C-alpha positions as CSV (number, residue, x, y, z in Angstrom):
1,M,-22.8,13.2,-18.3
2,L,-23.4,12.5,-14.7
3,L,-27.1,12.8,-15.2
4,T,-27.5,10.8,-18.4
5,G,-26.1,7.3,-17.7
6,F,-22.3,8.0,-17.7
7,D,-20.7,5.5,-15.3
8,A,-17.1,5.4,-14.1
9,P,-16.8,3.3,-10.9
10,I,-13.3,4.5,-10.3
11,L,-14.6,8.1,-10.0
12,Q,-14.3,9.0,-6.3
13,T,-14.7,12.8,-5.7
14,M,-17.5,15.0,-6.9
15,Y,-17.4,18.8,-6.6
16,L,-20.9,20.3,-6.5
17,D,-21.0,24.0,-7.4
18,K,-24.6,24.4,-8.5
19,P,-27.9,23.4,-6.9
20,L,-29.4,20.0,-7.7
21,K,-32.6,18.6,-6.3
22,E,-34.6,15.4,-5.9
23,H,-33.8,12.6,-8.4
24,R,-31.2,14.7,-10.3
25,L,-29.2,15.1,-7.1
26,L,-29.5,11.4,-6.2
27,Q,-28.5,10.4,-9.7
28,A,-25.4,12.6,-9.6
29,I,-24.3,11.3,-6.2
30,A,-24.9,7.7,-7.3
31,R,-22.4,8.1,-10.2
32,T,-19.7,8.9,-7.6
33,N,-20.8,6.3,-5.1
34,R,-20.2,3.1,-7.1
35,P,-18.1,0.6,-5.1
36,Y,-15.0,-0.5,-7.1
37,K,-13.0,-3.7,-6.5
38,D,-10.9,-3.4,-3.3
39,V,-10.2,0.2,-4.0
40,K,-13.3,2.2,-3.2
41,E,-16.4,1.7,-1.1
42,A,-17.8,5.2,-1.1
43,G,-17.7,8.5,-2.9
44,L,-16.6,11.9,-1.6
45,I,-18.9,14.9,-2.2
46,I,-17.4,18.4,-1.9
47,D,-20.4,20.7,-1.5
48,Y,-19.9,24.3,-2.4
49,V,-23.5,25.3,-2.5
50,G,-25.1,23.7,0.6
51,I,-27.1,20.8,-0.8
52,L,-27.4,18.8,2.4
53,K,-30.9,20.0,3.0
54,E,-31.9,19.1,-0.6
55,L,-30.4,15.6,-0.1
56,T,-32.5,15.2,3.1
57,R,-35.6,16.1,1.2
58,A,-34.8,13.8,-1.7
59,L,-34.5,10.9,0.8
60,E,-37.7,11.5,2.6
61,K,-39.7,9.2,0.3
62,Y,-37.5,6.3,1.5
63,T,-37.8,4.5,4.9
64,R,-35.2,5.2,7.6
65,E,-33.8,1.6,7.1
66,D,-33.4,2.1,3.4
67,V,-31.2,5.1,3.7
68,K,-29.2,4.1,6.8
69,G,-25.6,4.9,6.3
70,V,-26.2,6.5,2.9
71,L,-24.5,9.7,4.0
72,L,-21.5,9.9,6.4
73,P,-19.9,13.1,7.6
74,I,-16.1,13.4,7.1
75,D,-15.8,13.4,10.9
76,E,-16.9,9.8,11.0
77,L,-14.4,8.8,8.4
78,R,-11.7,10.6,10.4
79,Q,-12.6,8.7,13.5
80,D,-12.7,5.4,11.6
81,F,-9.2,6.1,10.3
82,I,-7.9,6.8,13.8
83,R,-9.6,3.7,15.2
84,T,-8.3,1.4,12.5
85,L,-4.8,2.8,12.7
86,D,-4.6,2.3,16.5
87,D,-6.1,-1.2,16.1
88,T,-3.5,-2.2,13.5
89,L,-0.6,-0.7,15.5
90,A,-1.7,-2.8,18.5
91,L,-0.9,-5.9,16.6
92,F,2.8,-5.0,16.9
93,E,3.3,-4.9,20.6
94,G,7.0,-4.9,21.5
95,V,8.0,-3.8,17.9
96,P,9.5,-0.3,17.5
97,T,7.2,1.5,15.1
98,D,9.6,4.2,14.2
99,K,12.4,2.1,12.7
100,Y,12.7,0.9,9.1
101,D,15.7,-1.4,9.3
102,R,15.5,-5.0,8.1
103,E,15.7,-6.4,11.6
104,T,12.7,-4.4,12.8
105,L,10.7,-5.3,9.6
106,L,11.5,-9.0,10.1
107,K,10.3,-8.8,13.7
108,A,7.1,-7.1,12.6
109,F,6.7,-9.7,9.9
110,E,7.1,-12.6,12.4
111,T,4.6,-10.9,14.7
112,I,1.8,-11.0,12.1
113,T,2.6,-14.4,10.5
114,V,2.6,-16.6,13.6
115,D,-1.2,-16.3,13.9
116,E,-3.6,-16.6,11.0
117,K,-6.1,-14.3,12.6
118,K,-3.4,-11.6,13.0
119,T,-2.4,-12.1,9.4
120,K,-5.9,-11.7,8.1
121,K,-6.6,-8.7,10.4
122,F,-3.4,-6.9,9.3
123,E,-4.2,-7.3,5.6
124,E,-7.9,-6.2,6.0
125,N,-7.0,-3.3,8.3
126,Y,-4.2,-2.0,6.1
127,R,-6.3,-2.1,2.9
128,K,-9.1,-0.3,4.8
129,L,-6.6,2.3,6.0
130,R,-5.3,2.9,2.5
131,R,-8.9,3.5,1.2
132,L,-9.6,5.9,4.1
133,F,-6.3,7.7,3.5
134,E,-7.3,8.5,0.0
135,L,-10.8,9.4,0.9
136,L,-9.8,11.9,3.7
137,G,-8.2,14.2,1.2
138,A,-6.5,17.1,2.9
139,E,-7.7,16.3,6.4
140,P,-5.1,17.4,9.1
141,V,-5.3,14.0,10.8
142,K,-3.4,12.5,7.9
143,L,-0.4,14.8,8.7
144,E,-0.7,14.1,12.4
145,R,-0.6,10.3,11.9
146,I,1.5,10.1,8.7
147,E,4.6,8.5,10.4
148,E,2.5,5.6,11.8
149,Y,0.7,5.1,8.5
150,R,4.1,5.2,6.7
151,W,5.5,2.5,9.0
152,L,2.5,0.2,8.5
153,T,2.8,0.7,4.7
154,Q,6.4,-0.4,4.9
155,V,5.5,-3.5,6.9
156,F,2.7,-4.3,4.4
157,D,5.2,-3.9,1.5
158,Y,7.7,-6.2,3.3
159,Y,4.8,-8.7,3.9
160,I,3.7,-8.7,0.3
161,H,7.3,-9.1,-0.9
162,W,8.0,-12.2,1.3
163,V,4.6,-13.9,1.5
164,K,3.1,-13.3,-1.9
165,Q,6.0,-12.0,-4.1
166,K,3.6,-9.5,-5.6
167,Q,5.4,-6.3,-4.7
168,Y,5.7,-5.2,-8.3
169,E,2.0,-5.9,-9.0
170,E,1.0,-4.3,-5.7
171,R,3.0,-1.1,-6.6
172,K,1.3,-0.9,-10.0
173,F,-2.0,-1.2,-8.2
174,V,-1.1,1.6,-5.8
175,Q,0.1,3.8,-8.6
176,K,-3.2,3.5,-10.4
177,Y,-5.6,3.8,-7.5
178,F,-3.9,5.3,-4.5
179,P,-1.9,8.3,-5.7
180,K,-1.9,10.0,-2.2
181,T,-0.3,7.0,-0.6
182,L,2.2,6.9,-3.4
183,K,3.0,10.6,-3.1
184,Y,3.2,11.0,0.6
185,V,4.3,7.5,1.7
186,Y,6.0,5.3,-0.9
187,K,8.2,8.1,-2.2
188,T,9.8,8.8,1.2
189,T,13.5,8.2,1.6
190,E,13.1,5.5,4.3
191,I,10.9,3.3,2.1
192,S,12.8,3.7,-1.1
193,E,16.1,3.0,0.6
194,I,14.9,-0.2,2.4
195,E,13.4,-1.5,-0.8
196,K,16.8,-1.5,-2.4
197,Q,17.9,-4.0,0.2
198,Y,15.1,-6.5,-0.7
199,P,17.0,-9.3,-2.5
200,V,15.2,-10.8,-5.4
201,I,15.4,-14.6,-5.1
202,E,13.7,-16.7,-7.8
203,F,12.5,-20.2,-6.9
204,D,14.6,-22.0,-9.4
205,A,17.6,-24.4,-9.5
206,D,19.8,-21.8,-7.9
207,Y,17.4,-20.9,-5.1
208,L,19.4,-22.4,-2.2
209,R,22.7,-20.9,-3.4
210,N,21.2,-17.5,-3.8
211,L,19.5,-17.7,-0.5
212,E,22.8,-18.4,1.3
213,E,24.5,-15.6,-0.6
214,K,21.9,-12.8,-0.4
215,M,20.2,-13.3,3.0
216,R,22.0,-11.8,6.0
217,S,20.6,-13.8,9.0
218,R,19.4,-17.3,9.7
219,E,16.0,-15.7,10.6
220,E,15.6,-14.2,7.2
221,K,16.7,-17.4,5.5
222,A,14.2,-19.4,7.5
223,A,11.4,-16.9,6.8
224,N,12.1,-16.9,3.1
225,I,12.3,-20.7,2.8
226,V,9.0,-21.2,4.8
227,F,6.9,-18.8,2.8
228,T,8.4,-19.6,-0.5
229,L,7.6,-23.3,0.0
230,N,4.2,-22.4,1.4
231,R,3.4,-20.3,-1.7
232,F,4.6,-22.8,-4.3
233,V,3.6,-26.1,-2.6
234,I,0.4,-25.3,-0.7
235,V,-1.0,-23.0,-3.3
236,E,0.1,-24.9,-6.4
237,R,-0.2,-28.5,-5.1
238,Q,-3.2,-29.3,-7.3
239,R,-1.2,-28.4,-10.4
240,N,1.9,-30.4,-9.7
241,P,2.2,-34.0,-8.2
242,V,5.7,-33.2,-6.8
243,Y,4.3,-30.3,-4.7
244,E,1.3,-32.5,-3.7
245,T,3.6,-35.2,-2.3
246,L,5.4,-32.7,-0.1
247,T,2.3,-30.8,1.2
248,E,2.3,-32.4,4.6
249,R,5.9,-31.7,5.3
250,V,5.5,-28.0,4.3
251,E,2.4,-27.7,6.5
252,R,4.5,-29.0,9.4
253,L,7.2,-26.5,8.6
254,V,4.7,-23.6,8.6
255,E,3.4,-24.7,12.0
256,R,7.0,-24.6,13.3
257,W,7.3,-21.1,12.1
258,K,4.2,-20.1,14.1
259,Q,5.8,-21.3,17.4
260,K,6.8,-18.4,19.6
261,S,10.1,-20.0,20.5
262,K,11.0,-21.2,17.1
263,D,14.3,-22.8,16.1
264,Y,15.4,-20.9,13.0
265,E,18.3,-23.3,12.3
266,Q,16.0,-26.3,12.5
267,I,13.4,-24.6,10.3
268,Y,16.0,-23.8,7.7
269,R,17.5,-27.3,7.6
270,E,14.1,-28.9,7.2
271,G,13.3,-26.4,4.4
272,V,16.5,-27.3,2.6
273,A,15.7,-31.0,3.0
274,I,12.2,-30.4,1.4
275,I,13.7,-28.5,-1.5
276,E,16.3,-31.2,-2.1
277,E,13.6,-33.8,-2.1
278,M,11.6,-31.7,-4.5
279,N,14.5,-31.4,-6.9
280,R,15.1,-35.1,-6.7
281,L,11.4,-35.8,-7.5
282,R,11.5,-33.3,-10.4
283,A,14.6,-34.8,-11.8
284,R,13.1,-38.3,-11.7
285,Q,10.0,-37.1,-13.5
286,Q,12.1,-35.6,-16.3
287,Q,14.2,-38.7,-16.5
288,L,11.1,-40.8,-16.9
289,A,9.6,-38.2,-19.4
290,F,6.3,-38.5,-17.4
291,S,3.4,-36.1,-17.6
292,N,1.9,-34.8,-14.4
293,L,-0.8,-37.4,-14.7
294,Q,1.6,-40.3,-15.1
295,Y,3.9,-39.1,-12.3
296,G,1.0,-38.4,-10.0
297,I,-0.3,-42.0,-10.4
298,L,3.2,-43.4,-10.1
299,L,3.8,-41.6,-6.8
300,A,0.5,-42.9,-5.5
301,L,1.4,-46.5,-6.3
302,E,5.0,-46.1,-4.9
303,E,3.6,-44.7,-1.7
304,K,1.9,-48.1,-1.3
305,F,4.4,-50.5,-2.8
306,G,7.7,-48.7,-2.8
307,Q,9.8,-48.1,-6.0
308,D,9.5,-50.9,-8.4
309,A,10.4,-50.8,-12.1
310,S,7.2,-52.8,-13.0
311,L,5.1,-49.9,-11.7
312,V,6.4,-47.6,-14.4
313,G,5.1,-50.0,-17.0
314,D,1.8,-50.3,-15.2
315,V,1.3,-46.5,-15.2
316,K,2.1,-46.2,-18.9
317,N,-0.5,-48.9,-19.7
318,L,-3.2,-47.3,-17.5
319,V,-2.7,-43.8,-18.8
320,S,-2.5,-45.0,-22.4
321,E,-6.0,-46.4,-22.0
322,L,-7.3,-43.5,-20.0
323,E,-6.2,-40.8,-22.5
324,G,-8.4,-42.2,-25.2
325,K,-11.4,-41.7,-22.9
326,M,-10.7,-38.3,-21.4
327,F,-11.8,-35.0,-22.8
328,R,-12.4,-31.4,-21.5
329,G,-15.2,-31.6,-19.0
330,W,-15.3,-35.4,-18.7
331,Q,-15.8,-35.2,-14.9
332,T,-19.2,-33.6,-15.4
333,Q,-20.4,-36.3,-17.8
334,T,-21.8,-39.3,-15.9
335,T,-21.1,-41.9,-18.6
336,A,-17.5,-40.7,-19.2
337,R,-16.8,-40.5,-15.5
338,K,-18.0,-44.1,-14.9
339,E,-15.9,-45.4,-17.8
340,I,-12.8,-43.7,-16.3
341,E,-13.5,-45.3,-12.9
342,R,-14.0,-48.7,-14.6
343,V,-10.7,-48.6,-16.3
344,I,-8.9,-47.6,-13.1
345,R,-10.5,-50.4,-11.2
346,K,-9.7,-52.9,-13.9
347,H,-6.0,-52.0,-13.9
348,L,-5.6,-52.0,-10.1
349,R,-7.5,-55.2,-9.5
350,K,-4.4,-57.3,-10.5
351,Y,-2.7,-56.1,-7.3
352,L,-5.1,-58.3,-5.3
353,R,-3.3,-61.3,-6.7
354,E,0.2,-60.0,-7.5
355,R,0.8,-58.0,-4.3
356,G,-1.7,-59.5,-1.9
357,L,-3.9,-56.4,-1.3
358,T,-7.1,-56.8,0.6
359,L,-10.3,-55.4,-0.8
360,Q,-10.1,-52.5,1.6
361,E,-6.6,-51.7,0.7
362,L,-7.5,-51.9,-3.0
363,D,-10.4,-49.4,-2.5
364,L,-8.1,-46.9,-0.7
365,L,-5.6,-47.2,-3.5
366,Y,-8.3,-46.7,-6.1
367,Q,-9.5,-43.5,-4.4
368,K,-5.9,-42.1,-4.4
369,V,-5.4,-42.9,-8.1
370,L,-8.8,-41.5,-9.0
371,E,-7.9,-38.2,-7.3
372,K,-4.7,-38.0,-9.3
373,V,-6.7,-38.6,-12.5
374,K,-9.2,-35.9,-11.5
375,S,-6.4,-33.4,-10.6
376,Y,-4.1,-34.0,-13.7
377,G,-6.2,-35.7,-16.3
C-alpha cells in the first residue's frame, strides 16, 4: 500500500526490513513523512537493512539545496529536544521545577502570562517538545529528562485550564496523537492528583459566588477573573455588544495583571465591578427584548447622549427599516451596502436639529452605528 498511493498523514514510524531503491524507496519514505496538523512534522524511519546508502543514491539527481534537511539523524533530534527543554525551563527563573502544588503552578502561570512574548514562546516550545518526545521513541534522554518534561506538561495543563478552558479538548487531543506523553507523563500520580484540585467554574450567573467558594487565595481569584474576562470579552466582543462595551476596561485589567508588583485585591475588585456591569447590561437587554443589533446601536447612541427613553424608539424604527434591506452577504454587495448606509444617515440626521450635533460629531456617530450594523446585522 505504501507504494501505490496509500496516504495516512498521521502515520509516523516506518520499519524497513527489506531493501528498497530509487523511486520506490523515496515513495515509501514520503508516505511516512507527511506533515500533519500541529502533531507531526516528520516521519521516523527504523532501518533494519541499511538503506541509508540507497537513499543517498536516490537523492543524487536532486540539487543539494533541494534535499537540504530531508534526512536528520536521531542525534540531532535528541539535541533539539535538550535545547528546547532547557530553553523552556529558563522561562521559569525563580520557580521550583520539582513541585506540583497549586501555589507553585500559580507562580509558574504568572511568570509566563505577564509577558506576551513569554506566553507565545512557552506554547510553541511545549508543543514542539511534545512532538519530539513522541518522535524520540525509546531514546534514553527521555528517561534522563522525564521529570522536567513532566513538570512542564503540568504547567501547560494548568495554563490551558485557566487561559483557554480547553483542558478536556486538549486531553482528547493528547490521547489521540501523543500516546507516549499520556502513558509516561499524564498518568503519573502527581498530575492526576493535582488535576482533582482544579475547580470547574462556569461563567454564568453564579460565577462570582462559585469563585469565592472554590478558590483558595486572592491570587487565584484574580487570575481566574482576569483570564475568564479576557477569554469571553476580548475574544467574543464582535459577537456580543455587551462584551464590546466592556473591552477597554478588560484590556486595562489584563495590563494590571502583567505588572510585576500587581495588587491582587485591586485586580479582583475591578474584575467584580466589570462582571456586575456586564450582568446589568445583559439584564437590560433582556428587559428591552432587544436583539444584539438593536442593543449594539442603542449602546452607541447612549454613549453619545446618555440614557433617554426616546432613543429606544429611535433604534426600533431604524432597525425595522434596516432589516428589510439586509440579507446574507449584503456587505459584499455595493448597492445593498450603499442603501444601508443611506438609511443610517437618514435616521441620524435628525440629531443635528434635535440634539445640536455638529457635522463632525454626526459623522463620528454614523461610523459607530455603521460598525454595529456590520458586526450584528
